[in-house]
N, C-alpha and C positions, 0 to 999 in steps of 0.2 A: 504494500500500500504506500503510495507516494504522497506524503503530507507536506505541503509547503504553505507557510503562513504568509499573510499579506506583506508586501515589501515595505509598507509604511509603518507597520507595527510588528515588533518582534514578540510573538506570542507562541508559547509552546503548545503543540497539538494536544488536545484533550486525551486522545488515545494513548499517547506516550505517558502523560501524567497518571492516568488511571492504571496503566500497565505497571508502572514503577511502584505505585502505591500498593498494588496487589501482589507484588513480587517479594521474594525472600532472599534468594541467592543470585548474585549478579557478578559477572566478570566484566571489567572495564579494560579496554585496550585502545592504544593509539598508534599512530604511524611510526615506521622505522625512522631512525635518526631524528628523534623528537626534539622540538624546540619549546619555547616558553608557553605558547598557546596550548599545544598538545598536552604538556605536562601539567600546567596550572589548571586547565579545564578538568582534566581527569581526576586530579587529586581533590579539587573542590567538590566535584560531584560525588566522589567516593565518601568524603567526610560527611556530606549532607545526607546521603542515603543511609549511612550507618547511624546518624542521629535519629533516623526514622525506624531504627531497629533492623535494617537490612544487613545482610552479610555481603561484603564485597572483597574482591581481590583484583589487583591491578597488574597488567602485563604490558611490557614493552620489550621487543626483541633485543634492542641495543642498550637497554638500561638508561639510567639518568646521567647525563654528562656532569662532570664534577662542578661546573660553574652554575648548575641549577640545584645543587644540593643544599642551598639555603632555604628552599621551599619547605614549609611545614608539611610533613607527611610524605616527603619524597621517598622515604624508606619503604613505603607501601608497595612500590613497584617491584616486580620480579621479572627477570629475564631468563628464567629457566625454561626448559622445553614446554611449549604451550599445552601439548596433550597431557604431559605428566602433571602440569600445574592444574589443569582442569580435573583430571582424575582424582588427585589428592584433595582438591576442594570439594568435590562431590562426596568423597568418602567421609570427609569431616562434617560437611554441612547438609548434604542431601542433593537432590537434582538441581541443576542450574536452570534458572528461569529464562535467562537471556544473556547474550554477550553484547555489550554496548561499545560501539566504535565511535570514538571522539576525534574530531579534526581530520577525519579521513572517511571516505565513503565506499571502500571495498575492503574485504578481509585481506586481500593480497597486499594492499597498501600497508597493512599492519603486520604483514609477514606471518599470517596465521591461516589455518583452515578450520572453518566452523562446521561441525557435524551437520548433515542435512536435516536432522530432526530438531535442531536447536534454533530458537528464535533469536534474532539479533536486531539491534536498534542502531540506526545511524544518526549521529548528531554532528553536523558539519556545515561550514560556511563556504566550502569550495564547490564550484559547479561540477557535477559529475560528467565524466567522459563516456560517451556511448551508452547512456541510459543507466538506470539503477536496477538492481536485482528485485524481483517481486516475491520470491518464495520466502515466506516466513520472516519478512523484514518490515520493520516500521522505520520510515525515513523522515527525518526533519532536516531539510536542506534550506539554508537561509543565506543566499549569496549577498544579501544586503547587509548582513551583520559584519562589523569590522573585525570580529574575532569569534572563534568558537566560545571563548570565555564570556562574551556578552550573552550568547545564547544560554550558556549554563547558568549565568546570573539570573536570568528570567525563569529558567526551569526551577532553580532552587527556590525562588520566590513563590512560584506556583505550587511547589510541593509543601509550602508552609514552614520551611526551615529558616531559622534566624541566622543571618550571615554574621559571623564573628571574625575575630582577627585572623585566625588560621585560614579560613576560607577566603577572606578578603585579600590576603597577601597573594594567594594563588591566582585569584581572579584578576587582580591588578597586574600581576606579571604577565598573565596570558594576554590581556588587552594591550599592555604597553608594548610587548614584543610585536604584535601584528599591526600596530598603528605606528611603528617606528618611534616609540615613546611620544606618541601624539603629534607626530610631524607629517604623517601621510594624509592623502586626500580622504581616506576613510574615517578620519577623526571628525565626528559630528558633534553638535552641541549636546546631544543625548549621551554620547560617549564620555564627554567631559563631566557631565552631571553624574554619571555612574561612577567615574573615577573619583569624583569629589566625595561621594558617599563612602567609597572604600577607604579614602583617606581619613574620613571622620571616625572610622573604626580602628584607627591606630596604625595604618600602613604608613611607612616612612619612605617616600620615593627616593630620597638620597641613599638609603641603605640598599634598596633594590637596584638602583642605578650603579652603585659601586660594585655590587655582586655580579652584575651582568657585564659591565663594561670596563671596570677598573681593577679587576682581580685576575688578570691573565698570568699564566705561568711564563717563565722566560722562554721555554721551548716553544710555546704557542706563538710568542712574539717573533722568534726566529723563523718559524714557519711562515708567518705573514710576510716577513722580509723576502724570503725565498719566493713566495707567491707573487708579490708585487714586482719582483725582478723579471717575471715572465711576461709582463704586460705588453700586449700588442694593441695598437690603436689605429683603426682604419675606418674612415667615413662615419665617425661618431660611435663606432662599435668597439668596445674595449673587451679584450679576452685575456683572462689570467687562468692559471691552472696549477694543480698540485699533483705530483706523481707519487706512486708508491715509494719510489726512491727517496723523495723529499720527506715523506713521513718517517722513514728509517733514519735519514740523516739528522733530523731534528728531534727524534724520540717522541713523536706526536702520533695522534690517531685521527680518524675521520671526524670525531666530535669537535676537534680543535678548529675546524674550518668554519664553524658557524659565523655568519655575518661577513665572511670574506668577499662575497659577491657584491657587497655594498660599497666597498672602499673606492673602486675606480669611478663610481658615480660622483665623487668629489670633484673630479675634473670637469670644468665648465662645459667643454665641447662634447662630453660623452653623453650619448642618448640612451644606449643600452650597455649594460655590463653583463658579461658572460663569464661565469666561473665554472671551470671543469675540474672535477675531483675524480681521480682514478680509483675505481672500486674493484678492479680485476684486470686480467690480461685483456687489453683492447676493449675495456668496458669502463664507461665514465658516467658520472652523475653531473648533469648540466643544471646550473642555477642561473636564472636570468632575472635581471632587475632593470626597469626602465624609468624614464622621467616623463612627466606630463601625460599626453594622450596616446602614447605608444602602447598598443594593446598586445601583450605577449601571449594571451590565452590560445589564440589560434596557432601561433608558432609552436607552443608546447604541445597542443593537441595533434599537430601534424607529425610530431615525433613520438606520439603515444603517451604524452605526459599530461599535465594540467596545472591549475593554479589560478591566479588572479590577473587582473589587467596589468599591473605593474610588477608582479612577482610570480614567476612560474618556473617549472622545472620538468626534467625528464631524464631517462636513462638512454644512453646511446652507445652503440658498439662500433668499433673501427679504430684505425690508427689515429693518433692525435691530430696529424695534419689533415687527414680525411674529414674528421668530424668538425674541425675548425672551419674548413671550407663549406661544409654542408650548412652549418649554423649561420655563418656569415651570409651565404647566398640567400637563405630563407629570411634572415633579418632585414636584408636590404629591401625586401618587398614591403616592409611595414615602417621603415625609417626614412623613406624618401620625402 
């Protein structure tokens, strides 16, 4: 069942509210290589559901990056084998009522396989690619929402749970990350009002900002230097990359590259920043960021990925030179 609330009002579907109220055991999962919106939204909803007497368990294949471990409740996440985690949860608590996917709209995006007889719920603000599954799924897709964290805020309110400091920190982080700390065009008056409410509950933006942006390891900083040294700039398209060799050289990992795609946008003449991260032999994760009205969604969709107007991504295979050419050729069509 595809449930989409009106674009002018972010209102959780009644079907999902009632399902959650009548459920007991729930597994919450989010996408691989998680960032602040994915993590904060999932933790906030988990805490809220447990306040209603539900049993929850959180899964992420890649675990929580070290610079997000300031989030209250981050230790709730497990990155053990999903099937084993589900089996152990069932043995302890009983049958699983549903798997909830947050900030992603397919089980594949979360790196999991949901048994065909298990209900799952999708809560996401990304537009789906190629349609949504219909079998045993409740979907709440809200492309107008600045972040999944905003959707979860309204869901928590609808469930009748009081938002306290722990929940507020997670929601604020989720919203701050996906609005570029309130700098992007998706920052609406309503978003700032919501953030103001979270601040009134004790959230300290300076502490969150320091944890997110001013607490890098020296190795991560060295990786950034190596990455920026790969910069290629052609016709307003900036391309940078990190290879497996550079990860080894600097003693870093995939999680250390978060936000790398944004740095070339600092350059005045850059229209689109492309960051390529090697994830296997001839296999790369492409993260695209743009300025203004340059829409990256169709570019990402053409490569089998997805995302938002100014932020999108996909996985692509081939040699580095081959994929740089493919991406540049495709981007030239939208940056003229």
